[in-house]
N, C-alpha and C positions, 0 to 999 in steps of 0.2 A: 690367450696369451696377452699380457699387458702391452699397452702402447707406449710405455715409458722404458727408458734404458735401465738396466740393472747391473750391479756388480755384487761382489761378496760382502757380507757384513764383517768378515774377519779373515784371517789366514788359516789355511788347512794344509796338512802335509801327508803325502803318501810315499812309502818306501818300498823298493823292490829291486829287481835286477833288469838290465837291458836284455832284450831278446837276442840280439846278435853278439854283443860283447860279453854277456854273462856277468858284467861288473855291477856291484851295488850302486844304486842311484836314488837320490831323494828329489821328489817333485813337490814344490810348494806353490799353492794357489795364493795369490795376493790380490786384494782389491785394487781397482784401477779407476781413473777419472773418466768422465763423460768423453765419448769419442775415441777412447784408447783402443778398443777392439781387443783382439787376442795377440799377445806377443810372448815369445819364449826368450828367456835370459839364461845364458850359460854362466853360472856363478863360479864354475871351476876354472875359467879361463881369465887371463889378464884383461882388465878393463870390463869384465862381465858383459860381453857383447849381447845385443838384442837382435832377434830375428822376428820380423812380422809374420803372422800367419797369413800368407798370401799365395795364391796359385802361381804367380809369376816367380816365386822363389823356390818352387819345387825342383829339386835336382835329381831325385831318384824315386821310382815307384816299385822297386824290387822288394817284394814281401813287406810292403808298408810305404807310407808317404814320408819322404825325407825333405826337409827344408834346408836351404843352405844360402849363405852369404859370404863370399870370399872363402876362407878356410874353415869357417864355422858352420857346423851342421847340427840339426836335431832330427833324430830318427823316430819313426813309429808315432807320428803325431795324431793319427786319425781317431783313436779311441777316446782320448781325453778331450779333443775338440768336439767330438760328437756329444759327450756328456754336457759340456758347457753350452753348446748350441741348443740341444733339446730341452735343457732345464731353463732356458731363457736368460742366460748370463750374456751380456753384451760386451762387458769390459773386464779383462782379467790379465794379470801378469803371471806367467808360468815360469818359475825359477827352477832350473835343473842343475844338479851337481855332476852331470855327465852328458854324453852325447845322445842318450836315448831316454825316451819316456819309459818308465818301468812297465813291463809286460803284464805283471801280476797274474791273473788267471786267464788272460787272453780275451777278457771282455771289458766293458766300460763300467761295470757295477761299482768297483771300488772308488772310481772317480765320482760317480753319482753320490755315493755315501759321504765322501769327503766334502763335496759341495753342500750337501744338505746338512752336514754337521754344523756348518757356520751360518747357513741361510743366505738369502738374497736381500739386497738393499736397493730400493727404488731410487733412481737418480732423476734430477729435474731437467730432463731433456727427452724429446720424443724419439722413439726408435726409427731408424732410417730404413723402412721396409723397401724391399724390391718386389714390386707387384708384377707378376707375369701377365701380360695382356695379349701377347702373341706367342704361338708355338716356337720353340727353339729346339733344333734337332742336331744330333751328333752321332756319328758311328765310326767304328774302326773295322774295316773289312778283315784285316789279318787277325784280329783278336775276336771278331764276332760280337763286339760290344755295340749296343744300340741304346741311346738315351734320348728322351724327349721330355721337355718341360712345357706344360700347358697351364692355362688359368685354372684355378681351383674354384668349384661352384660357390663355396662359402668363404673364399679368400683365405683359407688356412694353408698350412704346410703339410703336404701329403707325399708319401713315397710308396710306389709299388715296384717290386723287384721280382725278376725271374732269373734263376740260375740253372744252367744246363751244361755239364762238363762231359757229355757223352760217356757217362760212367753208369754202369749197371747198379752200382751202390748208391750213388747220389741221385741219379735220375734227374728229373726236372722238378724243381721246387719253386714255390712262390711265397712271398711275404709282403705284408702291407702295414703301413702306419698312417692312420687318417687323422690322428690328433697327437700333438707333442706330448700330451699327458700320458700316452701309452708307453712312452719310451722306457721309463724306469722299470716297469715290471715285465714288459713284453719284448724289449729289444736289448736293453743294457746288459742283462745277464748272459747274453749269447756269445759264446767263445769263438775265437778264430779256429779254422779247420785246415788240415793239411793231409794230402795223400801220403801214404807210407813211402812210395817211390820218390816223392819230392823231399821227404824228410831225409832219406839216404843221401840224395844229391847235395842238399844244403849242409848236412853234417860233414860230408867229405870235402866240401868247399871251405870249411872252417867258419861257417856261419851258424846262426841259432845256438850260440854257446850258452845262452840263457834259456833255451827251449827244453821242455821236458813234457812228459805225458800229463802233467797237471795244468798246463796252460795252453792246451790245444786239443781239439778233437782230431784224433788220427783215424783216417779212413784207409781201408785196403780193398781195392777192387780187382786185385789179381788173385788167381788161384794158385795153391801150392806153396805159399809162404811157410817156411819151416821155423821151428823154434831156434835152430842154430842161426838162421838169418836174423831173427829178432834179437838174439844175444849179441851178434856182431854189431847190430845197429846201436844197442845200448852201450856197447863198448866205445863205438865211434862218438856217441853223444857224451861219453864220460859219465854215464849213469850206471848205477847198479842194476842188474837185470831183474825185472819183476816177472812173475809168472803171467805171461800175456797170452790171451787168446783173441781170435778174431770172430766176432759174433756174426750171425747170419745177415745182419744189416750192414756188415762191413766195418763197424765201429770197434776199435780195440776195447777190451773189457776193463780198461783202467778208468773209464768214466761212463756215465749215463747221459744220454741226450736230455736237455732240459725241455726241448720242444722237438716234435718230429721233424720240423723244418728249421732247426737251429742254424744250419749253415746258411740258408737263405736269409734268415733274420740277421745273422752277423754281417752278411754282405750289405744289408740295408743300413746297419750301424756304420759300416765303413763309408757308405755314400754320404751320410749325414756329416761325418767328420771331415771328409774331403770337401764337401760343398760349404762347410763352415769357413773355408779359406776365402770365400768371396767377400767376407767382411760385413755382410748385411743380412738380416733375417729375410727369408723368402716367403712370399705368399704365392703358392702355386703347387701343382702336382707334378712330381718327378716320376717318370716311368723308365725303368732300366732293365735291359735284357743282357745277361752275361756280363755284369759289370766287373771292373777291377780298378785298382788305384790309378793306372794310366788313363783309362777312360774317364774315371771320376774327376781327376784333376784337370784333364783336358777340357771336360765339360764345364768345370768351374771357371776356367779361363774364358770360355765362350760366354758364360753368364756375366763375367766381369766386364768383358768387352761390350756386351749389351748395356750394362749399367753405365759405362762411360758414354756410350752413344746417347742414352736417354738423359744423362746429366747435361750433355751439350744441348740437346733439344728434346725435352720430355714430351713434346706433342707431335713428334715427327710422324708417328703412325696413327694419329688420331683420325677416326672415321667420323667426319662431320655429318654424314648421312644417317647415322644412328639416332635413335630416339634420345633426346637430351634428358639429363637428370632433372633439370628445371627448364620449362619453356617460358615464353614471355609472360604468360598469364600467372605462372608461379612467381616470377620475378616481380610482377606488379604488386603481389601480396606481401613481398618482403622489403622492397626498396620504396622510399617515398618519392623518388625522382619520377618526373613525367616529361613529355615532349616540351621543349627540344633537348632535355638534359638527361634522359634515360639512355645510357650508352652501352647496355649489355642486352644481347638478344637471347642468349641461352647459356646454360651451364651444362657441360658434357659429363664431368665427373668430379667427385669430391671425396676425400677421406679425412682422417683425423688431423692431418697436417698440411694438406694441399687442396687446390681447387683449379679447375680449368674452365674458363669462360670464353665466350665468343662475341665479337662485335663485327657485324657486317657493315662495311662502309659504302654508302650510296651517295650519288650526286644530289639527292633530294634534301640533304641536310643543310640547314640554313647557313652554317658557317662558311660553306663553300662559295657563297655569294661574294664574300669579300676577302677570302683567303685561299687562293688569290684569283682575281678575274683572269680567265684564260689559262690558269695553271692551278687547278684545285689541289690543295694539300691539306690533310687533316692536321690541325694545330697540335703541337706537341703537348700542350697543357691538357687538351681533351683526351689525348692518348693516355696520359697519366690518370686523368679522371675516370676514364673507362676501366683502367686497371684497378683503381681504388674501389670502384663499384663492385667489381668481381670480389675483391677482398671483403667489402661490406656484406655481400651475400654469404661468404664463408663465416664471418663473425656472427651475423644475425641468425644463421642456421643453428647456432649453439644455444639460443634462448627459445623458450616455448611459445612466445608471442612476438615474433619479429616485427609485426605491424605496429607495435607500440614502442619501437626503438628507432633512434636515428644514429648514423655513424658520422663522426666528425674527424677531419684531418687534424693531426697534431704536428707532424713533421714529415718531410720527404728528404731522402739522401740519395746520392749516387745516381742521379738521373742521367741516362745516356740515350741519345737518339742515334740509331744505327742506319736507318734508311727512311725514305719518304713513304708515307701511307696515303694512298690516293683512292678515289672512288673505284669500286670494283674489287678492292682488296678485302680480305677477311683477316681480322686481327684475332689471333688465338692467344689468350693470356694464361700463363701458368704461374701460380703464386704458391709460395710455401711459407709456413710459419718459421720465424727465426727463433722466437722464444714462446713458451706456452702462454696462452691468454690468461691474464690476471686482472681482476677488478675492471673488466671491460676494456683493458688496453690490448690492442692487437698490433703485433709487429711482424710484418711480412716482407718478403722479397719477391718481386715479380718480373717476368719477362714477357713481352708481347711479340709474337712471331707472325710474319707474313710469308706464305709459301715456304715455310721451314727456316726462314732467315730471321734472326733477331732484329726487331725494328725499334723497340723501346725497352728500357729496363729501369727499375727504381726500387729503393727500399722505402717502406711507408710505415708510419706509426699513426694509429687512429684509435679512437675510443668510441664504444657504443654506449649511448646514454638513453635511459628510458624517458619517453615523452611525458610531459605533465598532463594529468587528467584534468577535466573541468573542476573536480573537487579540489585538486592541488591548487589550481589557479584561484579558486574562490577563497581558500585559506590564506593565500598570499595577499589577496586584495583586501581582506577584512582587517579593520583596526585591531590592535592587540587586545585580546580578551573578548572580542565581539565577533562571534562567528557570523558569516554571511551565507545566505542560501546559495547553493551551487546553481549555475545557469542551467537552463533546460537544454538537454541535448537535442 
């Protein structure tokens, strides 16, 4: 999956009926700018209000995920959000002419087809990945739901699902998705399912007015259901009675299963759609037992809380005892700095947009002789320099021969000192790209932490420049038109 944000190249429209209202509804996908995320817009209401796709705005999880803000709601959001998320769309405005996303055939396939009909457009901004580094657990005892998020070995997005409804018909089923590319063919076509007893209850409650045997797999795990009972159900649903039989696998003969474990695969689809509410693509493995929309969206809230925590302090759970990504010998090969001006001891981690480096502060450093006698404090300018060197390692890691480049400061902004840094402290720097690297220009924001508290922060603009070789120097020294022999190395 690309590390750049994406939106749609154009607009696409899907028409259908709402599952619960049974009313016609039009859904239009619109391109959206960088950082927009997913938003629903009710074009049928005055002012055309917008609701963010956000787990904090979930107002109901009965037979689907409903978002609400004030009196404005959008029902059954999970299937379309799953399609957008799995296909790598980061930014999209979803315009609706009614309160429900169309149910269509009960799967996400029509949404996938609509998105692919216009294609994706890469945007000039990095994706804001949420990388799982520690396990996150959630369970609901009354519903039997258990969910666990753990780091993925390859840093991809994975889901493994187990469903068990204590039903002789459904039994225990499993489904997995180890690559987002599997979604279109293996997950998107899988339809929602419902037990016949639930269908009767929902119909009598005046719900699922848009439901029929064409947009759900109907399962029957009771014995002795008669044709008269099926006729009564058809009447309650307001549908003409079809000659319906219950197969040995408990599935009504109005449809064939697309996969033997289609119900479990649809539950996986629902999880993707509900977790899309967190607003950031995830790198991690989600394991779910007996999931449902309540558990999914509650887990999404927990993930979002973890994201907020990491945004405040992205190095809070960093294990400094682990083997570093770059040790001091590696750093020597990348940075030209040497004693007493090499101010980075190790780099713990780095990805496409960020880096974490460490500076151990000791009394042996020469600046403590005069700053200040009897009250050693690390100069703020050296804290910023240490941060810049971490940024230099990030920038130089992008070229094949970093030993032949030097990093030069161009500008610093927003420097803030939050607390003293003294001998014995460990400064942990976290830097992120503000804009993509272009023509050697690197624009980053960094924060240095001591014991989990911010000590220094700054925005920095620098440029990496390739050093001149002896041959380059010889050409510059030669009179015009008269080549000079390069010095001996």
